[in-house]
C-alpha positions in Angstrom: -0.3 0.0 -0.2 1.5 3.2 -0.7 -1.1 5.5 1.7 -2.4 4.1 4.9 -4.8 6.6 7.0 -7.8 6.1 9.2 -10.5 8.7 8.5 -13.3 9.8 11.2 -12.2 5.5 13.2 -12.7 4.2 9.0 -9.1 2.2 8.2 -8.2 3.1 3.9 -5.3 1.7 2.3 -4.8 3.5 -1.6 -2.5 1.8 -3.7 -1.4 4.5 -6.1 -0.5 3.6 -10.5 0.1 5.3 -13.1 -1.7 5.6 -15.9 -2.8 1.8 -17.0 -0.6 0.2 -14.4 -2.0 -2.7 -11.8 -2.1 -3.9 -8.5 0.6 -7.0 -8.8 -1.4 -9.7 -6.9 0.4 -9.5 -3.6 -1.2 -5.7 -3.9 -4.4 -7.3 -4.6 -4.1 -10.2 -2.1 -2.8 -7.4 0.8 -6.2 -5.4 -0.3 -8.7 -7.8 -0.3 -7.1 -8.1 3.5 -7.8 -4.8 4.2 -11.7 -4.9 3.3 -12.0 -8.0 5.2 -11.7 -6.7 7.8 -13.9 -3.6 7.2 -11.4 -1.0 5.8 -11.4 0.3 2.4 -9.1 0.4 -0.5 -8.5 2.3 -3.2 -6.0 2.2 -6.5 -5.9 5.1 -8.4 -3.8 7.1 -11.6 -3.9 10.6 -12.9 -7.6 9.7 -14.2 -9.7 9.1 -11.3 -7.5 10.3 -8.3 -11.0 11.8 -7.6 -12.3 8.7 -5.9 -10.3 9.4 -2.7 -12.2 12.9 -1.7 -15.9 11.2 -2.8 -14.6 8.4 -0.4 -14.4 10.8 2.1 -17.0 12.1 1.9 -19.1 9.1 1.6 -17.6 8.3 5.5 -18.7 12.0 6.0 -21.4 11.8 5.3 -21.6 8.7 7.9 -23.0 6.3 4.4 -20.1 4.1 5.3 
């Protein structure tokens, strides 16, 4: 995980990729473990970086 944080009590792991790069199998396995533990994961690149802000907004609303 490139970025690991806790926001309003929610664990978040963010994998940063450039262009069309994809997470490795090991990274996918780690993200799966985080989700199984009720955490949140994102894979972001320059095209979808706004997903981070959207996740924070959802957490702020208490929807998660």
